[in-house]
VOBA-281394 format. One record per atom (N, C-alpha, C): residue number from 1; atom name; x, y negated, z. Coordinates in steps of 0.05 Angstrom, whole numbers, plus 32768, in hexadecimal, padded with zeros to 4 digits. Example, Ala and Ser with C-alpha at 12.3 -4.5 7.8 and 13.67 -1.06 7.14 Angstrom:
 resi name east north   up
    1    N 8108  8072 809C
    1   CA 80F6  805A 809C
    1    C 8108  8042 809C
    2    N 8101  802D 808E
    2   CA 8111  8015 808F
    2    C 8102  7FFF 809D
This chain:
 resi name east north   up
    1    N 8433  8657 7B2D
    1   CA 8439  863D 7B1E
    1    C 8437  8625 7B2B
    2    N 844C  8615 7B29
    2   CA 844B  85FD 7B3A
    2    C 8438  85E9 7B33
    3    N 843A  85D0 7B44
    3   CA 8425  85BB 7B38
    3    C 8428  85AE 7B1A
    4    N 8442  85AC 7B1A
    4   CA 8449  859E 7AFE
    4    C 8442  85B0 7AE4
    5    N 8448  85CA 7AE8
    5   CA 843F  85DD 7AD1
    5    C 8425  85DF 7AD2
    6    N 8414  85E1 7AE9
    6   CA 83F8  85E0 7AE6
    6    C 83EB  85CD 7AD7
    7    N 83F6  85B4 7AE0
    7   CA 83EB  859B 7AD4
    7    C 83F4  859A 7AB9
    8    N 8406  85A0 7AAF
    8   CA 8415  85A4 7A94
    8    C 83FB  85B6 7A81
    9    N 83F7  85CD 7A90
    9   CA 83E7  85E0 7A86
    9    C 83CB  85D8 7A81
   10    N 83C3  85CD 7A98
   10   CA 83A9  85BF 7A97
   10    C 839F  85A9 7A7D
   11    N 83B6  859C 7A7E
   11   CA 83B7  8582 7A6A
   11    C 83BD  858E 7A4B
   12    N 83C8  85A6 7A48
   12   CA 83CA  85B1 7A2F
   12    C 83B0  85BB 7A2A
   13    N 83A3  85CB 7A3C
   13   CA 8389  85DA 7A32
   13    C 8371  85C2 7A2C
   14    N 837A  85AC 7A38
   14   CA 8360  8599 7A34
   14    C 8368  858C 7A1B
   15    N 8383  8589 7A12
   15   CA 8385  8581 79F6
   15    C 837F  8595 79DF
   16    N 8380  85AB 79E6
   16   CA 837A  85C4 79D5
   16    C 835C  85C4 79D1
   17    N 834B  85BD 79E7
   17   CA 832D  85BC 79E5
   17    C 8322  85A7 79D4
   18    N 8333  8592 79D7
   18   CA 832E  8576 79C8
   18    C 8334  857A 79A9
   19    N 8349  858B 79A3
   19   CA 8350  8591 798A
   19    C 833B  859C 797D
   20    N 832F  85AE 7988
   20   CA 831A  85C0 797C
   20    C 82FD  85B2 797A
   21    N 82FC  859A 7984
   21   CA 82E6  858C 7983
   21    C 82E1  857C 7969
   22    N 82D0  8581 795B
   22   CA 82C9  8571 793D
   22    C 82BE  8557 7948
   23    N 82AA  8554 795D
   23   CA 82A1  853D 7963
   23    C 82A1  853B 797F
   24    N 82AD  8524 798A
   24   CA 82AC  851D 79A4
   24    C 82A4  8502 79AB
   25    N 8294  8502 79BF
   25   CA 8282  84EB 79C8
   25    C 828B  84E3 79E7
   26    N 8290  84CB 79E9
   26   CA 8293  84C1 7A07
   26    C 8281  84A4 7A09
   27    N 8276  84A4 7A1D
   27   CA 8264  848A 7A28
   27    C 8255  847B 7A0F
   28    N 8248  848D 79FF
   28   CA 823B  8482 79E6
   28    C 8220  8475 79EF
   29    N 8220  845F 79E9
   29   CA 8205  8450 79EF
   29    C 81FA  8440 79DA
   30    N 81E0  843E 79D3
   30   CA 81D4  842C 79C0
   30    C 81BF  841D 79CD
   31    N 81BF  8403 79CC
   31   CA 81A9  83F5 79D2
   31    C 81A1  83E0 79BF
   32    N 818A  83DD 79BD
   32   CA 817A  83C6 79AE
   32    C 816B  83B8 79BA
   33    N 8169  839F 79B0
   33   CA 815D  8385 79BA
   33    C 8142  8384 79B2
   34    N 812C  8383 79C0
   34   CA 810F  837C 79B7
   34    C 810C  835D 79C1
   35    N 80F5  8350 79BB
   35   CA 80EE  8337 79C4
   35    C 80E7  8339 79E4
   36    N 80E3  834F 79EF
   36   CA 80DA  8352 7A08
   36    C 80F0  835D 7A1E
   37    N 8101  8372 7A12
   37   CA 8116  8377 7A25
   37    C 812D  8388 7A11
   38    N 813F  8390 7A1F
   38   CA 8153  83A0 7A09
   38    C 814D  83C1 7A13
   39    N 814A  83CF 79FE
   39   CA 8143  83E8 79FD
   39    C 8160  83FA 79F6
   40    N 815F  8413 7A0B
   40   CA 817B  8422 7A07
   40    C 816F  843A 79FD
   41    N 8177  8443 79DF
   41   CA 8173  845A 79D4
   41    C 8183  8473 79DB
   42    N 819C  846B 79DE
   42   CA 81AE  8480 79E6
   42    C 81BC  8472 7A02
   43    N 81C3  8484 7A14
   43   CA 81D0  847A 7A2B
   43    C 81E4  848C 7A35
   44    N 81FF  847F 7A32
   44   CA 8212  8486 7A3F
   44    C 8216  84A9 7A39
   45    N 8214  84AD 7A22
   45   CA 8215  84CD 7A1A
   45    C 8235  84D6 7A14
   46    N 823E  84E7 7A22
   46   CA 8254  84F6 7A1F
   46    C 8256  8515 7A1B
   47    N 8262  851E 7A05
   47   CA 825B  8539 79FE
   47    C 826D  8542 79E5
   48    N 8273  855E 79E1
   48   CA 8285  8560 79CA
   48    C 8278  8576 79BA
   49    N 827D  857B 79A2
   49   CA 8276  858E 7991
   49    C 828D  859E 7982
   50    N 8290  85B7 7987
   50   CA 82A8  85C2 7981
   50    C 82A2  85CA 7961
   51    N 82B9  85CB 7951
   51   CA 82BC  85D5 7938
   51    C 82B1  85F1 7939
   52    N 829C  85F4 7920
   52   CA 828F  860C 791C
   52    C 8275  860F 792A
   53    N 8270  85FC 793E
   53   CA 825B  8602 7953
   53    C 823E  85FC 793C
   54    N 822A  8605 7944
   54   CA 820D  85FB 793E
   54    C 81FE  85F3 7956
   55    N 81F3  85D8 7952
   55   CA 81ED  85CA 7967
   55    C 81D2  85BE 7963
   56    N 81BB  85C5 7976
   56   CA 81A3  85B6 796E
   56    C 81A0  859D 797E
   57    N 819B  8585 7977
   57   CA 8196  8571 7985
   57    C 8174  856E 7989
   58    N 816B  8570 799F
   58   CA 814D  8576 79A4
   58    C 8141  855C 79BA
   59    N 812B  8555 79B3
   59   CA 8120  8542 79C5
   59    C 8106  853A 79BB
   60    N 80F2  852E 79CA
   60   CA 80D6  8521 79BF
   60    C 80DC  8511 79AD
   61    N 80C4  850B 799B
   61   CA 80C5  84F7 7986
   61    C 80CA  84DB 7996
   62    N 80DB  84CC 798C
   62   CA 80E8  84B3 7998
   62    C 80FA  84B4 79AD
   63    N 8103  84C9 79AF
   63   CA 8116  84CB 79C5
   63    C 8133  84C4 79C1
   64    N 8139  84C1 79A8
   64   CA 8155  84B6 799B
   64    C 815F  84C3 798A
   65    N 8159  84E1 7984
   65   CA 8169  84F8 7976
   65    C 8175  84EA 795E
   66    N 8164  84DF 794D
   66   CA 8171  84D4 7934
   66    C 8183  84BD 7938
   67    N 8180  84AB 794D
   67   CA 8192  8497 7952
   67    C 81AB  84A5 795B
   68    N 81AA  84B7 796C
   68   CA 81C2  84C6 7973
   68    C 81D1  84D0 795C
   69    N 81C3  84DF 794A
   69   CA 81D3  84E7 7935
   69    C 81DE  84D2 7920
   70    N 81D3  84BD 791C
   70   CA 81DA  84A5 790A
   70    C 81F4  849D 7919
   71    N 81F3  8499 7936
   71   CA 820F  8494 7942
   71    C 8226  84A9 7940
   72    N 821D  84C1 7940
   72   CA 8235  84D3 793B
   72    C 8241  84D4 791F
   73    N 822F  84CC 790C
   73   CA 8237  84CA 78EE
   73    C 8244  84AE 78E8
   74    N 8244  849A 78FE
   74   CA 824A  8480 78F4
   74    C 8238  846E 78E0
   75    N 8221  8478 78DF
   75   CA 820D  846C 78CC
   75    C 81FF  8455 78DF
   76    N 8204  8452 78FA
   76   CA 81FB  8440 790D
   76    C 8214  843A 791E
   77    N 8214  8425 792A
   77   CA 822A  841C 793D
   77    C 821F  841A 7958
   78    N 8231  8426 796F
   78   CA 8226  8427 7989
   78    C 8228  840B 7996
   79    N 821A  8408 79AF
   79   CA 8221  83EE 79BE
   79    C 823D  83F3 79CE
   80    N 8242  8410 79D5
   80   CA 8258  840F 79DF
   80    C 825C  842E 79E4
   81    N 8275  8437 79E7
   81   CA 827E  8453 79E5
   81    C 828D  845B 79CB
   82    N 8295  8473 79C9
   82   CA 82A5  847A 79B6
   82    C 829E  8496 79AA
   83    N 829F  849B 7994
   83   CA 82A0  84B2 7982
   83    C 82BB  84BB 796F
   84    N 82C3  84D2 7974
   84   CA 82DA  84DC 7966
   84    C 82CC  84F6 7952
   85    N 82D0  84EF 7939
   85   CA 82CB  8507 7925
   85    C 82E3  8513 7917
   86    N 82E7  852B 7921
   86   CA 8302  8537 7914
   86    C 8316  8529 791E
   87    N 8318  851A 7936
   87   CA 832F  8512 793F
   87    C 8331  84EF 793B
   88    N 8321  84E6 792B
   88   CA 831E  84CE 7921
   88    C 830A  84BE 7931
   89    N 8316  84A4 793C
   89   CA 8306  8493 794C
   89    C 82F2  8480 793A
   90    N 82DB  848C 793A
   90   CA 82C5  8487 7922
   90    C 82C3  8467 7923
   91    N 82C2  845B 793B
   91   CA 82BD  843B 793A
   91    C 82D5  842F 793B
   92    N 82EB  843A 793B
   92   CA 8305  842D 7939
   92    C 8303  8422 791A
   93    N 82F5  8432 7908
   93   CA 82F8  842E 78EA
   93    C 82E1  8419 78E6
   94    N 82E4  8409 78CE
   94   CA 82D2  83F3 78C3
   94    C 82BD  8409 78B4
   95    N 82A5  83F8 78AB
   95   CA 8292  8408 789C
   95    C 829E  8417 7888
   96    N 82AD  840B 7874
   96   CA 82BA  841B 7863
   96    C 82CD  8433 786A
   97    N 82D6  8431 787C
   97   CA 82E7  8446 7889
   97    C 82DA  8461 7894
   98    N 82C2  8455 78A1
   98   CA 82AB  846B 78AB
   98    C 82A0  847A 788F
   99    N 8299  846B 787B
   99   CA 828B  8475 7860
   99    C 82A3  8483 7858
  100    N 82BB  8482 7858
  100   CA 82CF  8495 784C
  100    C 82CE  84AB 785D
  101    N 82CF  84AB 7874
  101   CA 82D0  84C1 7883
  101    C 82B7  84D4 7883
  102    N 829F  84C9 7880
  102   CA 8289  84D9 7878
  102    C 828D  84E8 785E
  103    N 8297  84D9 7849
  103   CA 829A  84E7 7830
  103    C 82AB  8501 7833
  104    N 82C3  84FA 7846
  104   CA 82D4  8510 7848
  104    C 82CB  8529 7858
  105    N 82BD  8521 786E
  105   CA 82B6  8536 7880
  105    C 829A  853E 7884
  106    N 8288  8531 7881
  106   CA 826B  8531 788A
  106    C 8259  8537 786F
  107    N 8248  8548 7874
  107   CA 8230  854D 7861
  107    C 8218  8548 7870
  108    N 81FC  853E 7860
  108   CA 81EB  8537 7871
  108    C 81CC  8545 7860
  109    N 81BD  8550 7871
  109   CA 81A5  855A 7866
  109    C 818E  8547 7878
  110    N 817E  853B 7867
  110   CA 8168  852B 7875
  110    C 814B  8536 7873
  111    N 813B  852C 7881
  111   CA 811F  8533 787F
  111    C 8113  852E 7865
  112    N 811A  8514 785C
  112   CA 810E  8508 7843
  112    C 811C  8511 7826
  113    N 812E  8521 782B
  113   CA 813B  852E 7810
  113    C 8153  851A 7806
  114    N 814A  84FD 7803
  114   CA 815B  84EA 77FD
  114    C 816B  84F0 77E2
  115    N 8156  84F9 77D3
  115   CA 8167  8504 77B5
  115    C 8163  84E9 77A3
  116    N 8175  84E5 7796
  116   CA 8172  84CE 7781
  116    C 815C  84D6 7769
  117    N 8147  84CA 7765
  117   CA 8132  84D1 7755
  117    C 813B  84CF 7736
  118    N 814E  84C2 7731
  118   CA 8156  84BA 7711
  118    C 816C  84CF 770F
  119    N 8175  84E4 771D
  119   CA 818D  84F7 771A
  119    C 817D  850F 771C
  120    N 8189  8523 770B
  120   CA 8183  853D 770C
  120    C 818F  854C 7727
  121    N 8184  856A 7728
  121   CA 818B  8576 773F
  121    C 81AE  8577 7742
  122    N 81BA  857A 7724
  122   CA 81D2  8584 7725
  122    C 81DE  8567 7727
  123    N 81D5  8551 771D
  123   CA 81E4  8533 7724
  123    C 81E0  8527 773C
  124    N 81CA  8532 774C
  124   CA 81CB  852A 7767
  124    C 81E0  853A 777C
  125    N 81E8  8554 7774
  125   CA 81FC  8562 7781
  125    C 8217  855B 7775
  126    N 8218  854F 775D
  126   CA 8232  8545 7754
  126    C 823C  852E 7761
  127    N 8227  851C 776A
  127   CA 822E  84FD 7771
  127    C 8241  8501 7784
  128    N 823E  8509 779C
  128   CA 8256  8505 77B4
  128    C 8272  8515 77A9
  129    N 826E  8526 779C
  129   CA 8285  8535 778D
  129    C 8295  851E 777F
  130    N 8288  8512 7770
  130   CA 8294  84FB 775C
  130    C 829D  84E3 776B
  131    N 828D  84DD 777F
  131   CA 8296  84C9 7792
  131    C 82B2  84D1 77A1
  132    N 82B4  84E8 77A5
  132   CA 82CE  84F1 77B7
  132    C 82E3  84F9 77A3
  133    N 82DF  84F1 778B
  133   CA 82F0  84F0 7772
  133    C 82F7  8511 7765
  134    N 82E4  8520 7770
  134   CA 82EC  8540 7762
  134    C 82E6  853D 7740
  135    N 82FE  854B 7739
  135   CA 82FF  8550 771B
  135    C 82EE  8563 770F
  136    N 82E0  8577 7722
  136   CA 82D1  858B 771A
  136    C 82B1  858B 7725
  137    N 82AB  8573 7726
  137   CA 8291  856C 7736
  137    C 8279  857F 772C
  138    N 827F  857D 770E
  138   CA 8263  858F 7702
  138    C 8261  85AE 7706
  139    N 827B  85B7 7706
  139   CA 8280  85D9 770E
  139    C 827A  85D9 7728
  140    N 8284  85C9 773D
  140   CA 827F  85CC 7758
  140    C 8261  85CC 775D
  141    N 8254  85B8 774F
  141   CA 8237  85B6 7756
  141    C 8225  85C9 774C
  142    N 822E  85D4 7735
  142   CA 8220  85EE 772B
  142    C 8221  8603 773F
  143    N 823C  8606 774A
  143   CA 823E  8621 775B
  143    C 822D  861A 7774
  144    N 822C  8606 7783
  144   CA 8221  8605 7799
  144    C 8202  8603 7796
  145    N 81F4  85FA 777F
  145   CA 81DF  85FD 7778
  145    C 81D1  861A 7772
  146    N 81E6  862B 7766
  146   CA 81E2  8647 7768
  146    C 81E1  8658 7782
  147    N 81F1  864B 7793
  147   CA 81F0  8657 77AE
  147    C 81D6  864F 77BB
  148    N 81C9  863B 77B9
  148   CA 81AB  8637 77C3
  148    C 8196  8640 77B2
  149    N 819B  864C 779B
  149   CA 8188  865A 778E
  149    C 817E  8648 7775
  150    N 818C  8636 776D
  150   CA 8182  8620 775E
  150    C 818A  861F 7740
  151    N 8199  8637 7738
  151   CA 81AA  8632 7720
  151    C 819C  8630 7706
  152    N 8182  8639 7708
  152   CA 8170  8633 76F0
  152    C 8163  8616 76F6
  153    N 8166  8602 7706
  153   CA 815D  85EA 770B
  153    C 8168  85D3 7708
  154    N 8184  85DC 76FA
  154   CA 819A  85C2 76FD
  154    C 8190  85AA 76F2
  155    N 817D  85AF 76D8
  155   CA 8176  8596 76CD
  155    C 815D  8587 76D2
  156    N 8153  8592 76E7
  156   CA 813B  8586 76F0
  156    C 813B  8572 7701
  157    N 8129  8559 7701
  157   CA 8128  853F 7713
  157    C 811C  8547 772C
  158    N 8121  8539 7743
  158   CA 8110  853E 775C
  158    C 80F4  8542 7758
  159    N 80E5  8530 7748
  159   CA 80CA  8530 7745
  159    C 80C2  854A 7739
  160    N 80D3  855A 7729
  160   CA 80CB  8576 7719
  160    C 80D1  858E 772F
  161    N 80DA  8587 7748
  161   CA 80E3  859C 775B
  161    C 80CD  859C 7774
  162    N 80C6  85B4 777D
  162   CA 80BA  85B1 7795
  162    C 80C4  85A6 77AF
  163    N 80BA  85A3 77C2
  163   CA 80C9  8599 77DF
  163    C 80DD  85AD 77E6
  164    N 80D8  85C4 77E9
  164   CA 80E9  85DA 77ED
  164    C 8106  85D7 77DA
  165    N 8102  85D7 77C0
  165   CA 8111  85D0 77AC
  165    C 8127  85BB 77B2
  166    N 8117  85A2 77B9
  166   CA 8126  858D 77BD
  166    C 8139  858D 77D4
  167    N 812E  859A 77EA
  167   CA 813A  859C 7802
  167    C 815A  85B0 77F7
  168    N 8152  85C3 77E9
  168   CA 8168  85D8 77E1
  168    C 8180  85C5 77D2
  169    N 8174  85B3 77C2
  169   CA 8188  85A2 77B5
  169    C 819A  8592 77C8
  170    N 818B  8589 77D9
  170   CA 8192  8576 77F7
  170    C 81AB  8589 7809
  171    N 81A2  859D 780B
  171   CA 81B2  85B2 7816
  171    C 81CE  85B7 7804
  172    N 81CA  85BD 77EA
  172   CA 81E0  85BF 77D7
  172    C 81F2  85A6 77D5
  173    N 81E7  858E 77D5
  173   CA 81F4  8576 77D3
  173    C 820A  8573 77ED
  174    N 81F6  857B 7807
  174   CA 8208  8577 7821
  174    C 8221  8587 7822
  175    N 8222  85A2 7814
  175   CA 8235  85B7 7816
  175    C 824A  85B1 7800
  176    N 8244  85A4 77EA
  176   CA 8252  85A0 77D3
  176    C 826D  8596 77D6
  177    N 8274  8586 77E9
  177   CA 828A  8579 77F1
  177    C 829E  858A 780A
  178    N 8292  859F 780E
  178   CA 82A0  85B2 7822
  178    C 82A4  85A0 783B
  179    N 828F  8596 7847
  179   CA 8291  8586 785D
  179    C 8298  8596 7875
  180    N 82A8  858C 788A
  180   CA 82AF  859D 78A2
  180    C 8294  8596 78B8
  181    N 8285  8587 78B2
  181   CA 8273  857E 78C4
  181    C 8255  8577 78B3
  182    N 8240  8583 78BC
  182   CA 8225  857E 78B1
  182    C 820F  8572 78C5
  183    N 8207  855B 78B9
  183   CA 81F1  8554 78CF
  183    C 81D8  8555 78C0
  184    N 81C0  8566 78CE
  184   CA 81A8  8566 78C5
  184    C 8194  8558 78D1
  185    N 8183  854A 78C9
  185   CA 816B  853A 78D9
  185    C 8154  8544 78D2
  186    N 8147  8552 78E1
  186   CA 812F  8561 78DD
  186    C 8129  856D 78BC
  187    N 813B  857C 78B6
  187   CA 813F  8583 7899
  187    C 8122  8592 7892
  188    N 8112  859B 78A4
  188   CA 80FA  85AB 7899
  188    C 80E0  859A 789F
  189    N 80E1  8582 78A5
  189   CA 80CE  8571 78AD
  189    C 80B8  8568 7899
  190    N 80C1  856B 787C
  190   CA 80AD  8562 7865
  190    C 80A5  857D 7859
  191    N 80A8  8594 7865
  191   CA 80A1  85AF 7855
  191    C 808F  85BE 7869
  192    N 8082  85CC 7859
  192   CA 806D  85E0 7867
  192    C 807D  85F6 7879
  193    N 8072  8604 7888
  193   CA 8083  8618 789B
  193    C 8090  8628 788A
  194    N 8081  8636 7876
  194   CA 8094  864E 786B
  194    C 80AA  8647 7856
  195    N 80A7  862D 7848
  195   CA 80BC  8625 783E
  195    C 80D1  861B 784E
  196    N 80CC  860A 7867
  196   CA 80DF  8605 7879
  196    C 80F2  8619 7883
  197    N 80E1  8631 7887
  197   CA 80F2  8646 7891
  197    C 8108  8650 787D
  198    N 8100  8650 7867
  198   CA 8112  8657 784D
  198    C 8127  8640 784D
  199    N 8125  862A 784F
  199   CA 8138  8615 784D
  199    C 814D  861A 7865
  200    N 813E  861F 787E
  200   CA 814F  8620 7898
  200    C 8163  863C 7892
  201    N 8158  8653 7888
  201   CA 8164  8666 7884
  201    C 817F  8663 786F
  202    N 8179  8653 785E
  202   CA 818B  8648 784C
  202    C 81A5  863B 785A
  203    N 8199  862A 7865
  203   CA 81AB  8613 7873
  203    C 81C0  861E 7886
  204    N 81B4  8633 7899
  204   CA 81C5  8644 78AD
  204    C 81D8  8656 7898
  205    N 81CE  8662 7884
  205   CA 81E3  8672 7876
  205    C 81F6  8661 786C
  206    N 81EF  8649 785D
  206   CA 8202  863F 7850
  206    C 8219  8631 7865
  207    N 820F  8628 787E
  207   CA 8223  861F 788F
  207    C 8232  8636 789B
  208    N 8225  8650 789C
  208   CA 823B  8665 78A4
  208    C 824E  866C 788F
  209    N 8244  866E 7877
  209   CA 825A  8675 785F
  209    C 8268  8660 7857
  210    N 8264  8647 7866
  210   CA 827A  8632 7858
  210    C 828C  8628 7875
  211    N 8282  863A 788C
  211   CA 8293  8632 78A2
  211    C 8291  8617 78AE
  212    N 827A  8605 78AA
  212   CA 8276  85EA 78B3
  212    C 826B  85EC 78CE
  213    N 826C  85D3 78DD
  213   CA 8262  85CE 78F4
  213    C 8246  85C3 78ED
  214    N 8230  85CF 78FC
  214   CA 8216  85BD 78F5
  214    C 820C  85B1 7912
  215    N 81FF  859D 7910
  215   CA 81F5  8586 7923
  215    C 81D5  8587 7915
  216    N 81C5  8590 7921
  216   CA 81A8  858E 7919
  216    C 8197  8583 792C
  217    N 8189  856E 7922
  217   CA 8174  8560 7930
  217    C 8159  856F 792B
  218    N 814B  8576 793F
  218   CA 8130  8580 793D
  218    C 811F  857C 7953
  219    N 8107  857C 7950
  219   CA 80F1  8582 7962
  219    C 80E8  859F 7965
  220    N 80EF  85B1 7953
  220   CA 80E0  85CF 7951
  220    C 80F4  85DD 7961
  221    N 80E8  85E7 7978
  221   CA 80F5  85F8 798C
  221    C 80FC  8614 797B
  222    N 80F5  8621 796A
  222   CA 80FC  8634 7960
  222    C 8115  8631 794E
  223    N 8117  861C 793F
  223   CA 812F  8613 792F
  223    C 8141  860F 7946
  224    N 8140  85FF 7959
  224   CA 8151  85F9 796D
  224    C 8164  8614 7979
  225    N 814E  8627 797C
  225   CA 8157  8642 7983
  225    C 816B  864E 7973
  226    N 8170  8649 795B
  226   CA 817F  8656 794C
  226    C 819F  8647 794C
  227    N 81A3  8634 795A
  227   CA 81B8  862C 795E
  227    C 81C6  8631 7976
  228    N 81DE  8631 7977
  228   CA 81EE  863F 798D
  228    C 81E9  862D 79A6
  229    N 81E4  8613 79A5
  229   CA 81E5  8607 79BD
  229    C 81D0  85E9 79B6
  230    N 81C9  85E1 79CC
  230   CA 81B4  85C9 79C7
  230    C 81BB  85B4 79D9
  231    N 81BB  8599 79CC
  231   CA 81BB  8582 79D7
  231    C 81A1  8575 79DA
  232    N 819E  856C 79F2
  232   CA 8183  8564 79F8
  232    C 8182  8544 79FE
  233    N 8171  8536 79F1
  233   CA 816D  8517 79F6
  233    C 8151  850F 79FF
  234    N 8151  8502 7A17
  234   CA 8139  84FF 7A27
  234    C 8138  84DD 7A2D
  235    N 8129  84CE 7A21
  235   CA 812D  84B2 7A27
  235    C 8145  84A7 7A25
  236    N 8158  84AD 7A13
  236   CA 8170  84A6 7A0F
  236    C 818B  84B5 7A1E
  237    N 8181  84C4 7A30
  237   CA 8192  84D4 7A3F
  237    C 819A  84ED 7A32
  238    N 81B1  84F3 7A2E
  238   CA 81BD  850A 7A21
  238    C 81C6  851F 7A35
  239    N 81BD  853B 7A35
  239   CA 81C6  854C 7A3D
  239    C 81D4  8565 7A2E
  240    N 81E9  8565 7A2E
  240   CA 81FA  857C 7A1B
  240    C 81FF  8598 7A2A
């Protein structure tokens, strides 16, 4: 192989690798100013997440895990650097554009469930489908709630559900729109260990069955061990 052919092959391989990345990060930095000094929460992070991967973001409390997740989702804006999600330059979009991208590609599961208290389980799961313009929102919401074992709880409000059931509704809501990418931030943080284990089993099963990419923030080493790869953040420095 001559030098020109070799260079072309290398370039093509790099392009193919980028094409399979659902998240790509280059030089990502987040600083905040305090009265005393500037604090760097994420420092010059560069890494990628391949489509279909399960990745744990781990680090001590206060290390910047949730901030990093917020940047990857476009919920927060970096001081410098770039993030591409499914090939889209996230911060070349305005706030509305990032919201549309999240609605099309991303699902979320939070520690605090984030269910709307005035809506039933069915209505909570229907909401992102309706916002996306789905004509069959009710039918799809019923289906995914059945997948998480809540077919008999459709008309219950969050206050009428246990913590584990509320998180199951949140998981159903996250998967209802068939996202390519799922962000989970300490999804068992408000649950007892037995209920948390059940929710995590459910989350990984749903992720596998729906073919989603999972990026999971956790301080739990056992939970992180269930992911195929870890990204570690320590005092803002990311090691992928």
